[in-house]
C-alpha positions in Angstrom: 77.1 17.0 62.1 75.2 15.1 59.4 75.6 16.6 56.0 72.6 17.1 53.6 72.3 14.3 51.1 73.3 14.8 47.5 71.0 13.4 44.8 72.3 10.1 43.4 72.2 6.3 43.6 75.3 4.3 44.5 75.8 0.6 44.0 78.6 -1.2 45.9 79.6 -4.7 44.8 82.0 -6.6 47.1 82.0 -10.1 48.6 83.2 -8.8 52.0 80.1 -8.0 54.2 82.3 -5.7 56.4 83.4 -3.7 53.4 79.8 -3.4 52.3 78.5 -2.4 55.7 81.2 0.2 56.3 80.9 1.8 52.8 77.1 1.9 53.0 77.0 3.5 56.5 79.4 6.2 55.5 78.1 7.0 52.0 74.5 6.9 53.2 75.3 10.1 55.1 76.0 11.9 51.9 73.9 10.3 49.1 70.2 9.6 48.8 70.4 5.9 48.1 73.2 3.3 48.6 72.6 -0.3 47.4 74.9 -3.2 48.2 75.4 -6.5 46.5 77.7 -9.5 47.6 77.3 -11.6 44.5 78.6 -10.1 41.2 76.5 -12.7 39.3 73.5 -10.6 40.1 74.9 -7.6 38.3 73.3 -8.1 34.9 69.8 -8.5 36.3 70.3 -5.5 38.6 71.6 -3.2 35.9 68.9 -4.3 33.4 66.3 -3.1 35.8 67.9 -0.2 37.7 70.1 2.7 37.0 73.0 3.9 39.2 75.0 7.1 39.1 78.2 5.5 40.5 79.2 1.8 40.9 81.9 0.8 43.3 83.3 -2.6 42.2 85.7 -4.9 44.0 88.6 -6.1 41.8 88.9 -9.5 43.4 86.2 -12.0 44.5 86.6 -15.2 46.5 87.4 -17.6 43.7 90.1 -15.3 42.3 91.6 -13.4 45.2 94.6 -11.6 43.7 94.7 -11.3 39.9 91.8 -8.9 39.3 90.5 -11.0 36.4 87.1 -11.1 37.9 87.1 -7.4 38.3 88.0 -7.0 34.6 85.3 -9.4 33.6 82.5 -7.6 35.5 83.8 -4.2 34.5 83.3 -5.3 30.8 79.8 -6.6 31.6 78.8 -3.3 33.3 80.0 -1.2 30.4 78.4 -3.5 27.9 75.0 -3.0 29.7 75.5 0.7 30.3 78.3 2.3 28.3 77.9 5.6 30.2 78.3 3.9 33.6 80.8 5.4 36.0 82.7 2.6 37.8 85.1 3.0 40.7 87.3 0.0 41.4 87.9 -1.1 45.0 91.4 -2.7 45.3 94.1 -3.6 47.8 97.1 -1.3 48.1 99.4 -3.7 46.3 97.2 -3.9 43.2 97.6 -0.3 42.0 99.1 -1.4 38.6 96.1 -3.6 38.1 93.8 -0.7 38.9 95.6 1.6 36.5 95.2 -1.0 33.8 91.5 -1.2 34.6 91.1 2.5 34.1 92.5 2.1 30.6 89.8 -0.5 30.1 87.0 1.9 31.0 87.0 2.3 34.7 86.7 5.9 36.0 88.8 5.8 39.1 89.9 3.5 42.0 90.0 3.5 45.8 92.4 1.6 47.9 91.4 -0.7 50.8 91.4 0.3 53.6 90.2 3.7 52.5 90.1 7.1 54.2 86.5 8.3 54.4 87.3 11.8 53.1 89.2 10.4 50.1 86.4 8.0 49.3 83.8 10.8 49.5 85.9 13.0 47.3 86.3 10.3 44.7 82.6 9.3 44.7 81.5 13.0 44.5 83.8 13.7 41.6 82.6 10.6 39.7 79.0 11.7 40.4 79.7 15.0 38.7 81.2 13.1 35.8 78.1 10.9 35.5 75.9 14.0 35.3 78.2 15.5 32.7 78.0 12.3 30.6 74.2 12.2 30.8 74.0 15.8 29.8 76.4 15.2 26.9 74.4 12.2 25.8 71.2 14.3 26.0 72.7 17.0 23.8 73.9 14.4 21.3 70.5 12.9 21.1 68.9 16.3 20.7 71.5 17.2 17.9 70.8 13.9 16.2 67.1 14.6 16.2 67.7 18.0 14.8 69.9 16.6 12.1 67.3 14.0 11.2 64.7 16.7 11.1 66.9 18.9 8.8 67.5 15.9 6.6 63.8 15.5 6.1 63.1 17.6 3.1 60.8 20.5 3.6 59.5 19.1 6.9 58.3 22.6 7.9 55.8 22.6 5.0 53.1 20.1 5.7 51.3 18.5 2.7 51.2 15.6 0.2 48.8 17.0 -2.4 49.8 17.3 -6.0 49.6 21.0 -5.7 52.1 21.3 -2.9 54.4 18.6 -4.4 54.8 20.9 -7.4 56.1 23.5 -5.0 58.6 21.0 -3.5 59.8 20.1 -7.0 60.5 23.7 -7.8 62.3 24.2 -4.5 64.4 21.2 -5.3 65.5 22.6 -8.6 66.1 26.2 -7.5 67.6 25.8 -4.0 71.1 24.9 -5.1 71.4 28.0 -7.3 71.7 31.6 -6.4 68.9 32.6 -8.7 66.5 35.3 -7.4 63.1 33.8 -6.5 59.7 35.5 -6.4 57.1 33.7 -4.3 53.5 34.4 -5.1 50.5 33.4 -3.0 47.6 34.6 -0.9 48.0 35.6 2.7 48.5 32.7 5.0 49.7 30.2 2.4 53.2 29.9 3.9 55.4 32.1 1.6 58.1 32.6 4.3 58.2 28.9 5.0 59.0 28.3 1.3 61.7 31.0 1.4 63.2 29.4 4.5 63.1 26.0 2.8 65.0 27.3 -0.2 67.6 28.8 2.1 68.0 25.7 4.2 68.7 23.6 1.1 71.0 26.1 -0.5 74.8 26.5 -0.4 74.2 29.4 2.0 72.4 27.3 4.6 75.1 27.9 7.2 74.8 31.7 6.8 72.1 34.1 7.9 68.5 34.1 6.7 67.1 37.7 7.2 63.4 38.5 6.7 62.1 42.0 6.1 58.4 42.9 6.0 58.4 45.8 3.5 54.8 46.5 4.4 56.0 47.5 7.9 58.9 49.7 6.8 57.9 53.4 6.4 59.0 55.5 3.4 61.2 57.7 5.6 63.1 54.8 7.2 63.3 52.6 4.1 66.9 53.5 3.1 68.1 53.5 6.7 66.6 50.0 7.4 67.7 48.4 4.2 71.0 50.2 3.4 72.1 51.4 6.8 73.2 54.9 8.0 76.1 56.7 9.6 76.2 58.5 12.9 74.6 61.9 12.7 73.1 61.4 9.2 69.7 62.2 10.7 68.3 63.2 14.0 68.0 59.8 15.7 71.1 58.4 14.1 73.2 58.1 17.3 75.7 55.5 15.9 76.7 53.8 12.7 74.3 51.1 11.7 74.5 48.4 9.1 71.3 47.9 7.0 69.6 44.6 6.2 71.5 44.1 3.0 74.9 44.4 4.7 73.7 42.2 7.6 72.4 39.5 5.2 75.6 39.5 3.0 76.8 36.0 2.5 73.3 34.6 3.2 69.7 35.0 2.1 67.6 38.2 2.2 63.9 37.7 2.1 61.8 40.7 1.2 58.2 40.0 2.0 55.3 42.1 0.7 57.4 43.7 -2.0 54.3 44.8 -3.8 53.7 47.4 -1.2 56.8 49.5 -2.2 56.1 52.9 -3.7 57.6 53.6 -7.2 60.4 55.8 -5.8 61.4 53.1 -3.3 61.3 50.5 -6.1 63.8 52.5 -8.0 66.2 52.6 -5.1 65.9 48.9 -4.5 66.5 48.2 -8.2 69.7 50.3 -8.2 71.1 48.3 -5.3 70.2 45.0 -7.0 71.9 46.0 -10.2 75.1 47.3 -8.7 75.2 44.7 -5.9 76.5 47.4 -3.5 74.9 49.7 -0.9 75.7 53.1 0.3 74.7 54.0 3.9 72.6 57.1 4.5 75.1 59.9 5.2 78.0 58.2 3.5 79.6 58.3 0.0 81.3 55.0 0.3 79.7 52.0 -1.4 79.9 48.6 0.2 79.7 45.4 -1.8 77.0 42.9 -0.9 76.6 39.2 -1.6 73.1 38.0 -1.1 70.6 35.5 -2.3 67.4 37.5 -2.9 64.0 36.0 -2.3 60.9 38.2 -2.6 57.2 37.5 -1.9 53.9 39.2 -2.3 50.1 38.5 -2.3 49.6 41.2 -4.9 49.2 40.8 -8.7 52.5 42.3 -9.8 51.8 41.8 -13.5 48.6 43.7 -13.3 50.4 46.4 -11.3 53.0 46.6 -14.1 50.3 47.3 -16.6 48.9 50.0 -14.4 52.5 51.5 -14.0 52.2 50.7 -10.2 55.2 48.4 -10.3 58.4 48.7 -12.3 58.7 46.1 -15.0 62.5 46.1 -14.8 62.4 45.5 -11.1 59.9 42.6 -11.7 62.4 41.1 -14.2 65.2 41.5 -11.7 63.5 39.7 -8.8 61.6 36.9 -10.7 64.3 34.7 -12.3 62.2 31.9 -10.8 58.6 32.2 -9.7 56.9 29.9 -7.2 53.2 30.0 -7.0 51.9 28.7 -3.7 48.4 27.2 -4.0 45.6 28.4 -1.6 44.4 25.9 0.8 41.1 25.4 -1.1 43.2 23.9 -3.9 44.9 21.5 -1.4 41.9 19.6 0.0 43.9 16.4 0.5 46.3 18.3 2.8 43.6 19.7 5.2 43.3 16.5 7.4 47.1 16.3 7.6 47.4 20.0 8.6 44.5 19.7 11.1 46.0 16.7 12.8 49.4 18.4 12.9 48.0 21.5 14.6 45.9 19.4 16.9 49.0 17.6 18.2 50.8 20.9 18.5 48.1 22.7 20.5 47.0 19.8 22.7 50.6 19.7 23.9 50.9 23.5 24.3 47.6 23.8 26.3 47.9 20.4 28.0 44.5 19.2 26.7 43.7 15.5 26.5 42.0 15.7 23.1 42.8 12.7 20.9 41.4 13.4 17.5 39.0 15.3 15.2 35.8 13.6 14.2 35.3 12.5 10.6 32.4 14.9 10.1 34.6 17.8 11.2 37.3 16.8 8.7 34.7 16.6 5.9 33.4 20.0 6.9 36.9 21.4 6.8 37.4 20.1 3.3 34.2 21.9 2.2 35.1 25.3 3.6 36.8 27.9 1.4 39.5 28.9 4.0 40.0 32.6 2.9 42.8 32.9 5.4 44.4 29.7 4.2 46.8 27.6 6.4 47.0 30.4 9.0 43.2 30.4 9.4 43.2 26.7 9.8 45.9 26.9 12.4 43.9 29.5 14.4 40.7 27.5 14.0 42.2 24.4 15.5 43.9 26.3 18.3 40.6 28.0 19.2 38.8 24.6 19.2 41.5 23.0 21.4 41.2 25.8 23.9 37.4 25.8 24.0 36.6 22.1 23.8 35.8 20.0 26.8 35.7 16.6 25.0 38.3 14.1 23.9 37.3 14.4 20.2 36.8 17.7 18.4 33.3 17.9 17.0 31.5 20.3 14.7 30.3 22.6 17.5 33.9 23.2 18.5 34.5 25.0 15.3 33.1 28.2 13.7 34.3 28.1 10.1 32.0 30.7 8.6 33.9 33.6 10.2 35.8 35.6 7.6 34.3 34.1 4.5 31.5 32.1 3.0 31.7 28.5 1.9 31.8 28.0 -1.8 28.1 27.0 -2.1 26.7 29.7 0.1 26.0 32.4 -2.4 22.8 34.4 -2.4 19.8 32.0 -2.3 16.9 32.1 -4.7 14.3 30.0 -2.8 12.4 29.1 -6.0 15.5 27.3 -7.4 15.9 24.7 -4.6 14.1 21.6 -3.6 13.2 20.6 0.0 16.5 18.8 0.8 18.5 21.8 -0.5 16.4 24.1 1.6 17.0 22.0 4.7 20.7 22.0 4.1 20.8 25.8 3.8 18.6 26.3 6.9 20.9 24.0 8.9 24.0 25.9 7.7 22.5 29.2 8.6 21.4 28.1 12.0 24.9 26.8 12.8 26.4 30.0 11.6 24.0 32.1 13.7 25.0 30.1 16.8 28.7 30.0 16.1 28.6 26.3 15.4 26.9 25.4 18.7 24.9 22.2 18.0 22.6 22.5 21.0 21.4 26.0 20.2 21.1 25.4 16.5 19.0 22.2 17.1 16.7 24.1 19.4 16.1 26.9 16.8 15.4 24.3 14.1 13.1 22.3 16.3 15.4 19.2 16.2 17.1 17.1 18.8 20.9 17.1 18.9 21.0 13.6 17.5 18.6 14.5 14.7 20.8 17.5 13.8 23.9 15.4 13.8 22.3 12.9 11.4 21.3 15.7 9.0 24.8 17.2 9.2 26.3 13.8 8.4 23.8 13.5 5.5 24.9 16.8 4.0 28.6 16.3 4.9 28.8 19.3 7.2 
């Protein structure tokens, strides 16, 4: 009964036509493709153009019928072209010592002539699995190499080359190697957690845990349990002992996001733990030492809150040994095209869209927008445009940038204070806003053709 073929390509190199024919007929029953070659001189050309899972190579060819020197020569050639090649030597019964020597030189196994079919099949199948294993290992090594290269690229997760973001990089560079507490300040969507993770990745604790806690999402009643842990039976739902975030992060970095949302009583409890560097689980009297690198972040004005007695001054001093202010996107205009191209590449791949680029007019318009949601808003705008666009290049009508905030020059309009060109610019902007950036509909409302509207948009750098 014919067995189902295994995936795999076999190459047999032997100057004996009978050997080639017998091996091919038998192996073809078990593998998808079997290629034969009489002349070993053809090997370099074959291997440069094709890939084989297993190569069966005769040790002796006609001009050197017994020493195996030719086999060694071609074995070296094969491994030079493909170091991961799996080579099985074909040799006569009396040449076992030569075959063993060849294995030390890089061959994988050998078969004796005349062979038994079942032994030949078992040897080839085993070598096929070895080939698969080698390829998978090489793939993992390549992946790890790429990961290491990415990790060696400083702050690769934070995209930007503007002076404003370079100052952030400089501060990360100076503070990362220390254990100093860091306070990251910035508007929503500026990338505060990315900066925190960059500090951790470049710290002495990089191999330990980075644990992020959104304090804005932790209720007053669960604060102590979440951060400090609890013992079994300490409250109704405490069905087992549980370590808090401070214990879990010990040895690594604890990132407390939205720290400005903490009530005054919770601030006092947090301060006590930071001062003593130990936690006591809810329901327990035993204090546990902790060893963390603390990074906090907020979009709130903590200094103003201190003046209003809404945030403890002693806690602020405890958490802000180093402050990092992340600039809003409107202060990083040079980074907007870079960020937009990055997200375009990311989302065209995610949604399998053939979009190649953003038009120059779109990039200009992006640089004139205030981006109240910062980088996060830009990311969402590009994602939406990629999903909705049917063209190869993203144009102005693929974006609706007025949602969530006005552009800087779109304040209340006093008509008496503007000339005709300024009035035209304002009317075009309002028409585009009314129609969610749809060029066709805006042009119809303004009594213009699409091309005329595009010319005016280019004129006013929309």
